[in-house]
N, C-alpha and C positions, 0 to 999 in steps of 0.2 A: 504494500500500500504506500502510495506517495501522499505526504501531508504537506499542505501549504500553510505557512504561518505568517500572516501580515503583521508587521510591527510598526510602531510610530515613535519618532524622536520628539520628546516634549521637555519642557522645563522640569527639572527634578522636583519631585513632590515635597522635598524638604526645603526648597528655596522659596522665600516669600515673593509673590508676583507683584511687580510694580508697573503702573501705567506710564506710558511715555508722556513727557510734558505737553506734547501737541495733541494728546488723546487719540492718536491714530492706531494704537495697539498697545501691546505690552513689551517691556524691555526684554530682549533676548541676547543682546551683546554682552560678552564677558560673564555669562550666566551658565551655571552647570546644567547640562542637558543629559538626559538619560532615556532609557526605553520606558515607554508607557507601562505602568505597573500591571494593568490588566493583561497587556501583551506578554509580560514576563510570565504570568500564570499560564497563558495559552502555550507559550514556548516550553515551559516545564512539563505540561501535560503531554505535548507531542514527543518530547524526549523520553518520557516514561513509557509511552506506547512503543517507541523504538526499542527500548531496553527490554520490553516484554516480548519482542519479536513480532509485534503486530504491524509495525511500520518498517519500511525498508529505506525510505528516502525522505529526508526533511529539508524543505526549502523555505528559508526566511526571505521575505520581500518587504521593502519599504519604499515609500514614495516621497521624494524630496530632493534636496540639493546634495552636493558632494559631501557636505558636513555630516550627512546621515550615515556615512560609512562606519562611523564609530559604533553604532548600535548593531550593525551587521557583523562587525568584528566580534562584538560581545556575544552575538548569537552563535558565531563559529566557535568561540571559546567554550560555550555551554554544550555544543554537540550537534549543530545542524550540519548537513552535508553540502548545502549549496546556499549562496546568498545572492540576491538580486536587488539592485538599486534602479528604480524607475525614476529617472532624473527629470525634475522640473522645478522651476522657481515660483510656480503659481501656488496660491493658497486655494486648495481644492475643497469642494463641498462633497458631502456623502454620496450624492448621485454620481458624480464624476469618479470618485474613488471606487464605487461599485463597478462602474464600467471598465475601469483600468484593471481591477483585480480579476474580473471575469476573463479578460484577455489573457492574463497571466495564468489563470487556472487552466484555461484551454491549452496554453503553451506547455505547461508542466505536466499535464495529464494527471492532475491531483484527484484523488478519490475522497479526500477529507480536507476541510479547511477549518482550522482552529484559530480563533482570534479573540482579543479582548472585547468585552461587551461595549466598551466606549473608551475614548481617549480623555485624559483628565484635563486637557487644555480647552476643549470645546464642549465636551459632555453631550454630544449629539445622540449617541446610541442609535445610529441608523445604518452605518456602513454594512454590518453583518446581515441585517435583514434585507437590505437592497441587493447585496451580492447574491444571497440565496434566491431571491426573486428573479434576478437577471439570469442565473444559471438554470433555474427551474429545479433546484435541489430542495430536499427537506432541510429544515432548520430547527435548532433548539437553542434558545437564548438563556443567559444567566445560569449557566451550568454550575452546579456544585458537586456533581459526581458524573463521571463518564466511564462507561464500560463498552468495549468493542468486542463483538463475537461474530466472526464470519463477515457477512455483508450487511450487518445491522449494528446499530449503536443504541444503547440504553442510557438516557440522560436524565438525571435528577436535577430539577431546577426549583429555585425558590420563588414562590408567588405570595400574594397578600395573605392567603388562607393557610399557608404552610408549605408543603412540598408537593411537587407534581412530577410524575415519572413519564417520560416519553420514550417510545421505541421508534427509531428512524431506520429507513432503508438507505444505505449508502449509494451514491455519494451524498454528502450532507455538509452543512455549515453549522459549526458549534461556536457560540460565544461564551466566554468564561467569566465567572464571578469570583469574588474575593476568596470564598471558602473552598474552592476546588482543590488547592494545594498550596504548598510553601515553596517558592522558587529557590533553587540551589544557588550557591556562589560559584563563580568560575575559578578554577585552579590556575595558579601562576604559570605553570608550563603550558597549559592550554591557551592562556592569554597570549603568550609569546608565539606559539605556533599560529594563532589566528592572524597575526600581523602579516604573515606571508601568503595567506590564502587568497584566492582569486574571487573578486566580487564582479559579477556580470552587471554591466551598466547599460541600460536601455533608455534612451531618451523617450519620454512619454509621447512626444510629437511623432515618433516613428510607429506608434501603435495605430495611427489613423483613427483616433477616437475624438469625437466632438466633445469639448469640455466647456459648455456654456456657463457663464457666471450668473446665477439666479439670485444671489444675495449680495447686497452692498452694505458694508459696515460703515455707518455714518460717524460713529464716535464710540470710544471705549472710555468708560469712567470707573473709578474704584467704588466699592460699596461704601455707604455712609458709615462713619465710625459708630461703634456700638455705644449706646447711652450708658453712662456710669451707673453702677448698681447702688442700691441703698440698703443699709442694714436696719433691721427691725428688731425690737426687743421681745415681741410676743406674737402669737398667732392672731390675736385680736387686732394688733396694730397692722399686721400684714393684710388682714381682711379689710380694714378701714382704708388703707392705701389703694387696694385693688378696687374698692367701690368708687373711690375718687377718680380713678382712671376710666371707669365705664361711662 
């Protein structure tokens, strides 16, 4: 089985996000960037499937500029067999990302796509669903447990009422949630080996895909500062203050 793992380069989750002075976006210069945390979980799950002998080929793919090669090197260090950079300097929307990943899924002959449920920079939570629709594949989102047997996958996912279990016929798209697994750390020898491995670079323009811009960002503003809290001496005083606010 060939597994495709789309990953994204985002501002590291530990770094406070700052808005540019002109409000045109957020500051990314001289900021630590890393792999999207949900994608790390997806990558870990794919590696575990290969260790079980279920998968034979793991391909990590990302969309972006040359700077995105660092997360592909990290994916190599963790255990993928192939890495692909779909090069573009455009800020792409989920529909365009779905179209691009469909072309790569066809190119790599993938039978399973595992990806994070969303990226922490835009929180759209749309790319996986759009990709499954474009491919005409089964999908299971927000997976907290994945089991592959033959040509089917059983996925446990979290819903408002508890847990839901889905059985899918492969090929399929699975998006991962936080409780699926704990991603491993790359070992230093593997990190060194990853520096010399080949990354296939494909300009997005070569794919012949129309990438219309449907959303225009007019302004980026930081959230309002949280109001200062107040200490109360008793429950009665707390209730009185709450009544005053109503």
